[in-house]
C-alpha positions as CSV (number, residue, x, y, z in Angstrom):
1,X,113.8,-110.2,37.9
2,X,113.1,-106.6,38.6
3,X,110.5,-104.0,38.0
4,X,107.3,-105.1,36.2
5,X,107.0,-102.2,33.8
6,X,110.5,-101.2,32.9
7,X,113.4,-103.1,31.4
8,X,115.8,-104.6,33.9
9,X,119.5,-104.1,33.6
10,X,119.9,-107.9,33.0
11,X,117.4,-107.6,30.1
12,X,119.6,-105.0,28.5
13,X,122.6,-107.4,28.8
14,X,120.8,-110.5,27.6
15,X,119.5,-108.7,24.6
16,X,123.1,-108.7,23.4
17,X,123.2,-112.4,23.8
18,X,119.9,-112.9,22.1
19,X,121.0,-110.8,19.1
20,X,124.0,-113.0,18.7
21,X,121.9,-116.1,18.4
22,X,118.8,-114.6,16.7
23,X,119.7,-116.2,13.4
24,X,121.0,-119.4,14.8
25,X,119.6,-122.9,14.6
26,X,118.5,-125.2,17.4
27,X,121.5,-126.6,19.4
28,X,123.3,-129.6,18.1
29,X,121.4,-132.4,19.8
30,X,123.6,-135.1,18.0
31,X,126.4,-134.6,20.5
32,X,126.8,-137.9,22.5
33,X,126.2,-137.8,26.2
34,X,129.5,-138.3,28.0
35,X,129.9,-140.8,30.8
36,X,129.1,-139.6,34.3
37,X,131.9,-138.3,36.5
38,X,133.7,-140.5,38.9
39,X,132.3,-138.2,41.6
40,X,128.8,-138.5,40.2
41,X,128.2,-142.1,39.3
42,X,124.4,-141.7,38.8
43,X,123.8,-141.6,35.0
44,X,122.7,-138.2,33.8
45,X,119.2,-137.8,32.6
46,X,118.5,-137.0,28.9
47,X,117.6,-133.3,29.7
48,X,119.0,-130.1,28.1
49,X,119.9,-129.1,31.7
50,X,122.7,-130.3,33.9
51,X,122.7,-129.1,37.5
52,X,125.6,-130.5,39.6
53,X,126.6,-129.7,43.1
54,X,129.2,-130.5,45.8
55,X,127.6,-131.0,49.2
56,X,129.0,-134.0,51.0
57,X,132.1,-134.5,53.1
58,X,133.5,-136.9,50.5
59,X,132.9,-134.5,47.7
60,X,134.5,-131.6,49.5
61,X,137.6,-133.8,50.0
62,X,137.8,-134.4,46.3
63,X,138.8,-130.9,45.5
64,X,142.2,-129.3,45.6
65,X,142.4,-127.6,49.0
66,X,144.8,-124.8,49.7
67,X,144.3,-123.6,53.3
68,X,140.7,-125.0,53.6
69,X,139.5,-128.1,55.2
70,X,136.3,-130.1,54.9
71,X,134.1,-130.5,58.0
72,X,131.7,-133.4,58.6
73,X,128.5,-133.4,60.6
74,X,124.8,-133.0,59.8
75,X,125.7,-130.4,57.2
76,X,129.2,-131.0,55.8
77,X,131.0,-128.0,54.4
78,X,134.3,-126.2,53.8
79,X,136.0,-123.8,56.2
80,X,139.3,-122.0,56.4
81,X,141.9,-124.1,58.1
82,X,145.3,-122.4,57.8
83,X,145.2,-119.4,55.3
84,X,147.6,-119.6,52.5
85,X,148.3,-115.9,52.2
86,X,147.0,-112.4,52.4
87,X,145.6,-110.1,49.7
88,X,144.3,-106.6,49.4
89,X,140.9,-106.0,48.0
90,X,139.6,-102.5,47.0
91,X,135.9,-102.5,47.1
92,X,134.8,-100.9,43.8
93,X,131.6,-99.6,45.5
94,X,133.1,-98.0,48.6
95,X,136.6,-97.3,47.5
96,X,137.9,-98.9,50.7
97,X,141.0,-101.1,50.5
98,X,141.4,-103.8,53.2
99,X,143.7,-106.8,53.7
100,X,142.3,-110.2,54.0
101,X,143.6,-113.7,54.8
102,X,142.4,-116.3,52.3
103,X,142.2,-119.9,51.4
104,X,141.0,-121.7,48.3
105,X,139.2,-124.8,47.1
106,X,139.2,-125.9,43.5
107,X,136.6,-128.5,42.6
108,X,137.2,-131.4,40.2
109,X,136.2,-130.9,36.6
110,X,132.6,-131.6,36.0
111,X,131.9,-132.9,32.5
112,X,128.5,-131.6,31.4
113,X,125.9,-134.2,30.4
114,X,124.8,-131.6,27.9
115,X,127.5,-129.3,26.4
116,X,126.2,-125.9,27.5
117,X,125.6,-122.5,26.0
118,X,124.9,-121.0,29.5
119,X,126.1,-121.8,33.1
120,X,124.8,-120.3,36.3
121,X,126.6,-121.0,39.6
122,X,124.9,-120.9,43.0
123,X,126.1,-121.5,46.6
124,X,124.9,-121.8,50.2
125,X,127.1,-120.4,52.9
126,X,127.4,-118.8,56.3
127,X,129.6,-115.7,56.3
128,X,129.9,-114.2,59.8
129,X,130.9,-110.5,60.0
130,X,134.6,-110.2,59.0
131,X,134.3,-112.8,56.3
132,X,133.3,-113.2,52.7
133,X,133.8,-115.4,49.7
134,X,134.3,-115.4,45.9
135,X,133.1,-118.0,43.4
136,X,134.9,-118.5,40.1
137,X,134.3,-120.7,37.0
138,X,136.7,-121.9,34.4
139,X,135.5,-124.1,31.6
140,X,136.7,-126.1,28.6
141,X,135.1,-125.4,25.2
142,X,134.2,-128.0,22.6
143,X,137.1,-126.9,20.5
144,X,139.5,-127.9,23.3
145,X,140.5,-124.5,24.5
146,X,139.8,-123.0,28.0
147,X,138.0,-120.0,29.3
148,X,139.8,-117.7,31.8
149,X,138.8,-117.9,35.4
150,X,135.5,-115.9,35.5
151,X,134.3,-114.4,38.7
152,X,130.7,-115.5,39.2
153,X,130.1,-113.5,42.4
154,X,131.7,-111.8,45.4
155,X,129.4,-112.4,48.3
156,X,128.7,-111.9,51.9
157,X,125.5,-112.3,53.8
158,X,125.9,-108.8,55.3
159,X,127.0,-105.5,53.7
160,X,129.4,-104.1,56.2
161,X,132.7,-105.7,55.2
162,X,132.3,-105.7,51.4
163,X,129.4,-104.9,49.1
164,X,128.3,-108.1,47.4
165,X,128.8,-107.8,43.7
166,X,128.9,-109.3,40.3
167,X,131.8,-108.3,38.0
168,X,131.2,-106.7,34.6
169,X,133.4,-106.8,31.5
170,X,134.5,-110.4,31.7
171,X,135.0,-112.0,28.2
172,X,137.5,-113.8,26.0
173,X,136.0,-113.4,22.5
174,X,134.1,-116.7,22.8
175,X,132.0,-116.2,25.9
176,X,131.2,-113.6,28.5
177,X,129.6,-113.3,31.9
178,X,126.4,-111.3,32.1
179,X,125.9,-110.4,35.8
180,X,125.5,-114.0,37.0
181,X,125.4,-116.0,33.8
182,X,128.2,-117.4,31.7
183,X,127.1,-117.4,28.1
184,X,128.6,-118.5,24.8
185,X,128.8,-115.5,22.5
186,X,127.4,-117.1,19.4
187,X,125.6,-120.4,19.9
188,X,124.9,-120.7,16.2
189,X,128.6,-121.6,15.6
190,X,128.1,-124.8,17.5
191,X,130.7,-123.9,20.2
192,X,129.7,-125.2,23.6
193,X,131.2,-125.5,27.1
194,X,131.9,-129.2,27.7
195,X,133.1,-129.1,31.3
196,X,133.9,-126.7,34.1
197,X,135.7,-126.3,37.4
198,X,134.5,-124.1,40.2
199,X,136.9,-122.3,42.6
200,X,136.0,-121.0,46.0
201,X,138.1,-118.4,47.8
202,X,137.3,-117.8,51.4
203,X,138.4,-114.6,53.1
204,X,138.6,-113.4,56.7
205,X,140.1,-110.5,58.7
206,X,143.7,-111.2,59.4
207,X,144.6,-112.5,62.8
208,X,141.2,-113.9,63.6
209,X,139.8,-117.4,63.7
210,X,136.7,-116.4,61.7
211,X,135.7,-118.4,58.7
212,X,132.9,-118.7,56.1
213,X,131.3,-122.1,56.0
214,X,130.2,-123.3,52.6
215,X,127.6,-126.1,52.5
216,X,126.7,-126.2,48.8
217,X,128.4,-125.2,45.7
218,X,127.0,-126.0,42.3
219,X,126.2,-124.9,38.8
220,X,123.5,-125.3,36.2
221,X,124.7,-125.8,32.6
222,X,122.1,-125.8,29.8
223,X,121.6,-125.9,26.1
224,X,117.9,-125.1,25.8
225,X,116.7,-125.0,22.2
226,X,116.0,-121.6,20.7
227,X,112.3,-121.3,20.5
228,X,109.4,-118.8,20.5
229,X,106.9,-121.4,21.6
230,X,107.3,-124.6,23.6
231,X,105.4,-128.0,23.6
232,X,102.3,-128.1,25.7
233,X,102.4,-130.3,28.7
234,X,99.4,-132.3,30.0
235,X,97.9,-131.3,33.4
236,X,98.6,-133.9,36.0
237,X,98.0,-132.3,39.4
238,X,95.4,-130.3,41.3
239,X,97.0,-129.1,44.5
240,X,97.8,-125.8,46.2
241,X,100.5,-125.1,48.9
242,X,99.9,-122.6,51.7
243,X,102.6,-120.0,50.8
244,X,102.6,-116.5,52.4
245,X,101.7,-113.7,50.0
246,X,103.6,-110.4,49.7
247,X,103.2,-107.5,47.3
248,X,106.3,-105.7,46.1
249,X,104.1,-102.7,45.1
250,X,103.3,-101.6,48.6
251,X,107.0,-101.0,49.1
252,X,107.2,-98.5,46.2
253,X,109.5,-95.6,47.2
254,X,111.0,-97.4,50.2
255,X,114.8,-97.5,50.3
256,X,115.5,-96.3,46.8
257,X,119.2,-97.0,47.2
258,X,118.2,-100.7,46.5
259,X,117.1,-100.5,42.9
260,X,114.7,-97.6,43.3
261,X,112.5,-99.2,45.9
262,X,109.8,-101.9,46.1
263,X,108.5,-101.5,42.6
264,X,111.6,-103.4,41.4
265,X,111.6,-106.0,44.2
266,X,109.9,-109.0,42.6
267,X,112.9,-111.3,43.2
268,X,113.4,-110.7,46.9
269,X,109.7,-110.5,47.5
270,X,109.2,-113.9,45.9
271,X,112.2,-115.2,47.9
272,X,110.7,-114.0,51.1
273,X,107.4,-115.8,50.4
274,X,109.1,-119.1,50.0
275,X,111.5,-118.6,52.9
276,X,108.6,-118.1,55.2
277,X,106.7,-121.0,53.8
278,X,109.6,-123.1,55.1
279,X,109.5,-121.4,58.5
280,X,112.2,-118.8,58.0
281,X,111.7,-115.8,60.3
282,X,113.6,-112.6,61.0
283,X,114.0,-111.3,64.6
284,X,112.9,-107.8,65.6
285,X,116.6,-107.1,66.0
286,X,117.3,-108.0,62.4
287,X,114.4,-105.8,61.3
288,X,115.2,-102.9,63.5
289,X,116.8,-100.9,60.7
290,X,113.5,-100.8,58.8
291,X,111.2,-97.9,59.2
292,X,108.6,-99.2,61.7
293,X,105.8,-97.6,59.7
294,X,106.4,-100.0,56.8
295,X,104.3,-103.1,56.4
296,X,106.0,-106.4,55.7
297,X,109.5,-105.2,56.8
298,X,111.0,-108.6,56.0
299,X,110.6,-107.7,52.3
300,X,112.7,-104.6,52.7
301,X,115.3,-106.8,54.5
302,X,115.3,-109.3,51.6
303,X,115.9,-106.5,49.1
304,X,118.8,-105.1,51.1
305,X,120.5,-108.4,51.5
306,X,120.0,-109.6,47.9
307,X,121.1,-106.4,46.4
308,X,124.0,-106.6,43.8
309,X,125.9,-103.4,43.9
310,X,127.3,-103.8,40.3
311,X,124.0,-105.0,38.7
312,X,122.3,-102.3,40.8
313,X,119.4,-104.5,41.5
314,X,118.0,-107.2,43.6
315,X,117.5,-109.7,40.8
316,X,120.9,-111.5,40.9
317,X,119.7,-115.1,40.8
318,X,122.5,-116.7,42.9
319,X,122.4,-113.9,45.4
320,X,118.7,-114.7,46.1
321,X,119.4,-118.4,46.5
322,X,122.3,-117.6,48.8
323,X,120.1,-115.3,50.9
324,X,117.5,-118.0,51.3
325,X,120.2,-120.4,52.6
326,X,121.1,-117.9,55.4
327,X,117.9,-119.0,57.1
328,X,118.4,-122.0,59.4
329,X,117.7,-125.4,57.7
330,X,117.2,-124.1,54.2
331,X,119.0,-124.7,50.9
332,X,118.7,-122.7,47.7
333,X,119.7,-123.4,44.1
334,X,119.3,-121.8,40.7
335,X,118.5,-124.2,37.9
336,X,116.2,-124.6,34.8
337,X,113.2,-126.8,34.5
338,X,111.9,-128.6,31.4
339,X,108.1,-128.1,31.7
340,X,105.2,-127.5,34.0
341,X,105.3,-131.2,34.7
342,X,108.5,-130.6,36.6
343,X,106.7,-128.0,38.7
344,X,103.9,-130.4,39.3
345,X,106.4,-133.0,40.6
346,X,107.8,-130.4,43.0
347,X,104.5,-129.1,44.2
348,X,103.2,-132.6,44.8
349,X,106.1,-133.1,47.2
350,X,105.3,-129.8,49.0
351,X,108.0,-127.7,47.2
352,X,106.9,-124.4,45.7
353,X,109.2,-122.7,43.1
354,X,110.1,-119.2,41.9
355,X,110.0,-118.8,38.2
356,X,111.5,-116.1,35.9
357,X,109.7,-114.9,32.9
358,X,109.1,-111.9,30.6
359,X,106.1,-111.1,28.5
360,X,103.8,-108.5,26.9
361,X,100.6,-107.5,28.6
362,X,98.6,-109.4,26.1
363,X,100.5,-112.6,26.6
364,X,99.4,-113.4,30.2
365,X,95.7,-113.1,30.8
366,X,94.9,-111.5,34.1
367,X,98.4,-110.1,34.8
368,X,97.5,-106.6,33.8
369,X,101.1,-105.6,33.0
370,X,104.0,-106.4,30.7
371,X,107.5,-107.0,31.8
372,X,111.0,-107.3,30.5
373,X,111.8,-109.6,33.4
374,X,109.8,-110.7,36.4
375,X,109.9,-113.3,39.2
376,X,106.9,-114.9,40.8
377,X,106.1,-118.0,42.9
378,X,104.3,-121.1,41.7
379,X,102.3,-122.5,44.6
380,X,99.9,-124.9,42.9
381,X,97.7,-126.0,40.1
382,X,93.9,-125.9,39.6
383,X,91.8,-128.9,38.6
384,X,92.0,-127.6,35.0
385,X,95.8,-127.6,35.3
386,X,96.1,-123.8,35.4
387,X,98.9,-122.2,37.4
388,X,98.3,-120.8,40.9
389,X,100.9,-118.1,41.3
390,X,102.0,-115.7,44.1
391,X,102.6,-112.7,41.9
392,X,104.3,-109.9,43.8
393,X,103.4,-107.4,41.1
394,X,100.0,-106.9,42.8
395,X,98.5,-103.8,44.4
396,X,98.4,-105.4,47.8
397,X,99.1,-108.6,49.7
398,X,95.4,-109.7,49.4
399,X,95.7,-109.6,45.5
400,X,98.9,-111.6,45.2
401,X,97.2,-115.0,44.6
402,X,96.6,-115.3,40.8
403,X,95.5,-118.0,38.5
404,X,97.2,-117.9,35.1
405,X,96.3,-120.0,32.1
406,X,98.5,-123.0,31.8
407,X,99.4,-122.7,28.2
408,X,100.2,-119.0,28.4
409,X,102.3,-119.4,31.6
410,X,104.2,-122.4,30.3
411,X,105.2,-120.5,27.1
412,X,106.3,-117.2,28.6
413,X,108.4,-119.1,31.2
414,X,110.1,-121.7,29.0
415,X,110.7,-119.9,25.7
416,X,114.2,-118.6,25.0
417,X,113.1,-116.0,22.4
418,X,110.3,-113.5,22.2
419,X,109.2,-110.3,20.6
420,X,109.2,-107.2,22.8
421,X,106.8,-104.3,22.5
422,X,108.9,-102.8,19.7
423,X,108.7,-106.0,17.7
424,X,112.4,-106.8,18.3
425,X,113.6,-110.3,19.0
426,X,114.9,-110.5,22.6
427,X,115.7,-113.3,25.0
428,X,113.5,-115.3,27.3
429,X,114.8,-117.1,30.4
430,X,114.2,-120.7,29.1
431,X,112.8,-122.0,32.4
432,X,115.0,-120.4,35.0
433,X,113.8,-121.3,38.5
434,X,114.9,-120.8,42.1
435,X,114.3,-123.8,44.3
436,X,114.4,-123.4,48.1
437,X,114.0,-126.6,50.2
438,X,115.1,-128.1,53.5
439,X,118.7,-128.9,54.3
440,X,117.4,-132.4,55.1
441,X,114.6,-133.1,52.6
442,X,112.1,-135.9,53.3
443,X,112.4,-139.0,51.1
444,X,109.5,-137.8,49.0
445,X,111.1,-134.3,48.6
446,X,114.4,-135.8,47.8
447,X,112.8,-138.0,45.1
448,X,111.0,-135.0,43.6
449,X,114.2,-132.9,43.5
450,X,116.1,-135.8,41.9
451,X,113.4,-136.0,39.2
452,X,114.1,-132.4,38.2
453,X,117.9,-132.9,38.3
454,X,118.7,-131.5,41.8
455,X,120.3,-133.5,44.6
């Protein structure tokens, strides 16, 4: 998620969540799975993870529209039709106040297949200069009460109109938002989120015909069991994808205004690797702001345009997925996966993944470092079933390809609890993964994505 050697800001936040559940038991698996939504007739899989998204013209028309309209075509989406009003927004990171026209879309309630302890929203959109968007979430608890509307992100592809940002300090005594993650305060009480609605607000400069276009809006809800170790999976694939390899370390000291420079850029560096695997390229004009003496300037660009000004880092999960989707023909989602078998299913269909993990130096043979939060790519598997990774925490591009022992990698990625270097119990990400894939997947890719709960 950020620098390899030092705790990330997200880690400091999630320690508080981990402390609340440290004495808890495994989630209540006895809760019956609810029937699928009317807008999602496919029966939910028996997984501790429920990713759901709105992407089709029919789905966009199911929501409550105030000033927005659905557009059809090869990539259906939402745009501003006739704004419903104007509002002032004071950017907390620049102090600038500006007036914006806005329109909103509120999605239908999605009943979670697995009542959740955590929810992460993600979106794909085009925001031309003079526009931006806000994503909010409101949920219903298992005790029948509701959360407030929580802001899950204020986002623009650029950084001239507003500074993209998460919002700290959101809580109601039962849950809170930690940067980009909704989390139940104390999972050991049995309280869960049973359903949620997502709300989009689209903004533009008054008097213009500009509009954001949103192609995908979704969220991943999960109730992953508390665990220090996870069951071992059986190797089932020997295949490697040809993914570009970039080191974050060669950018150390560059543009320190973006989380102290490249040493902390594991997330955007990993994102750039997968973006370019799918053919995403930046023009010389787009890279003209980067010092021409810097190697791999596209990594500097990814850091700038994934940077969360509140989190003060480039590791905001949805902001990375949204950045990937600014490249033509790409989609990006944030979800969780169940096992390395899920990753094998994706790799077999030509889809690499970005995984989030934290570990001690002694827990991942060959890494040579420990980390409180780190992103890397999974590009394949050896004949023995070990993981072939593109690890940006490498001294140079030529050292990025690593082979990590299957059992070690699986455990550090999928566990939800671990011991840090001080012997304290802290959180693990429980299988968090970024998936970037074509806007129009092949039948095989579509089948693989469906197998891991993404459509």
